[in-house]
C-alpha positions as CSV (number, residue, x, y, z in Angstrom):
1,X,0.1,-0.2,-0.2
2,X,1.5,3.5,-0.9
3,X,2.0,5.9,2.2
4,X,0.4,9.0,1.4
5,X,2.4,10.9,3.9
6,X,5.6,10.3,1.6
7,X,4.1,12.8,-0.9
8,X,2.9,15.7,1.8
9,X,4.9,18.9,1.0
10,X,7.0,17.2,-1.6
11,X,8.6,19.6,-4.1
12,X,7.7,18.6,-7.7
13,X,9.5,19.3,-10.8
14,X,7.5,22.6,-12.5
15,X,7.5,24.4,-9.1
16,X,4.6,22.4,-7.8
17,X,4.0,21.1,-4.4
18,X,1.9,18.1,-3.3
19,X,-0.2,19.5,0.0
20,X,-2.4,17.0,0.6
21,X,-3.1,13.4,-0.3
22,X,-6.0,11.5,1.3
23,X,-7.4,8.1,0.1
24,X,-11.2,8.0,0.6
25,X,-14.2,5.2,0.5
26,X,-16.3,8.4,-0.4
27,X,-17.7,8.3,-4.1
28,X,-15.4,10.8,-6.5
29,X,-16.6,12.4,-9.2
30,X,-15.0,14.5,-11.8
31,X,-15.7,18.0,-13.2
32,X,-18.9,16.2,-15.1
33,X,-20.3,14.8,-12.4
34,X,-19.0,11.2,-13.6
35,X,-17.4,8.7,-11.3
36,X,-13.8,8.9,-11.0
37,X,-10.8,7.3,-9.5
38,X,-9.3,10.3,-8.2
39,X,-9.8,14.2,-8.0
40,X,-7.3,17.0,-7.6
41,X,-7.7,20.6,-6.8
42,X,-4.8,23.0,-8.1
43,X,-4.5,26.0,-5.6
44,X,-2.0,28.1,-6.7
45,X,1.4,25.7,-7.0
46,X,-0.3,23.2,-4.8
47,X,-1.7,19.8,-5.5
48,X,-4.6,18.5,-2.9
49,X,-5.7,14.6,-4.3
50,X,-8.5,12.4,-3.3
51,X,-7.8,9.0,-4.5
52,X,-10.4,6.2,-4.1
53,X,-9.4,3.9,-1.2
54,X,-9.5,0.0,-1.7
55,X,-7.7,0.3,-5.3
56,X,-4.6,-2.5,-6.0
57,X,-1.0,-0.9,-5.2
58,X,-0.6,-1.1,-8.8
59,X,-3.8,1.0,-9.6
60,X,-3.1,3.4,-6.7
61,X,0.6,3.7,-8.5
62,X,-1.1,4.5,-11.7
63,X,-3.7,6.9,-10.8
64,X,-1.0,9.1,-8.9
65,X,1.4,9.2,-11.6
66,X,-1.9,10.2,-13.7
67,X,-3.2,13.3,-11.3
68,X,0.4,14.5,-10.8
69,X,1.1,14.5,-14.7
70,X,-2.5,16.0,-15.6
71,X,-2.2,18.4,-12.6
72,X,0.8,19.7,-13.6
73,X,0.2,20.1,-17.4
74,X,-3.3,21.8,-16.6
75,X,-1.5,24.0,-13.4
76,X,1.4,25.2,-15.3
77,X,1.7,28.5,-17.0
78,X,3.7,27.2,-20.0
79,X,3.1,23.2,-20.2
80,X,6.0,21.7,-22.0
81,X,5.1,21.3,-25.6
82,X,5.2,17.2,-25.5
83,X,2.1,17.6,-23.4
84,X,0.2,20.1,-25.2
85,X,-2.2,17.9,-26.9
86,X,-2.5,15.3,-24.4
87,X,-6.2,14.0,-23.6
88,X,-7.3,11.9,-20.8
89,X,-5.9,8.8,-22.8
90,X,-2.8,10.0,-23.0
91,X,-2.4,10.9,-19.4
92,X,-3.5,7.3,-18.7
93,X,-0.8,5.7,-20.9
94,X,2.0,7.8,-19.8
95,X,0.9,6.6,-16.2
96,X,0.7,3.1,-17.0
97,X,4.3,3.8,-18.7
98,X,5.9,5.1,-16.0
99,X,4.6,2.5,-13.5
100,X,6.1,-0.2,-16.0
101,X,9.4,1.9,-16.2
102,X,9.7,3.0,-12.7
103,X,7.7,0.7,-10.2
104,X,5.3,2.0,-7.7
105,X,4.9,5.7,-7.6
106,X,7.3,7.3,-4.9
107,X,8.7,10.9,-4.6
108,X,11.7,10.4,-6.7
109,X,9.5,8.7,-9.6
110,X,7.0,11.3,-9.7
111,X,9.8,13.9,-10.5
112,X,11.2,11.3,-13.1
113,X,7.8,11.3,-14.7
114,X,7.7,15.2,-14.6
115,X,11.3,15.5,-15.8
116,X,10.6,13.0,-18.6
117,X,7.8,15.1,-19.8
118,X,9.9,18.1,-19.5
119,X,9.2,19.9,-16.5
120,X,12.5,21.1,-14.8
121,X,13.4,21.8,-11.2
122,X,12.4,25.1,-9.9
């Protein structure tokens, strides 16, 4: 099981900070009111994540990779050109690729993901 505490106040490439990660058993919905596995609120440069509880370690990891990459792309004033045309499926493929390449999401691996996609240390 992924320990969310290891990510709190994590400085991410691109100048972002993870302020909160909670695994919850409450139903989650996206902006279109569809069922979702996670929600991320972006407040300035801070990410606040809620992830559906009860997921396997792999699905939790993929979800975390997905949410961080998507939030960084959306929350960036000038996102890397490599992400300019990404859609939901592209973020999912990138997240699954990251999990296959680097293993379970960790603080270091989240920054590898962001670096791989063009975000730099701030």
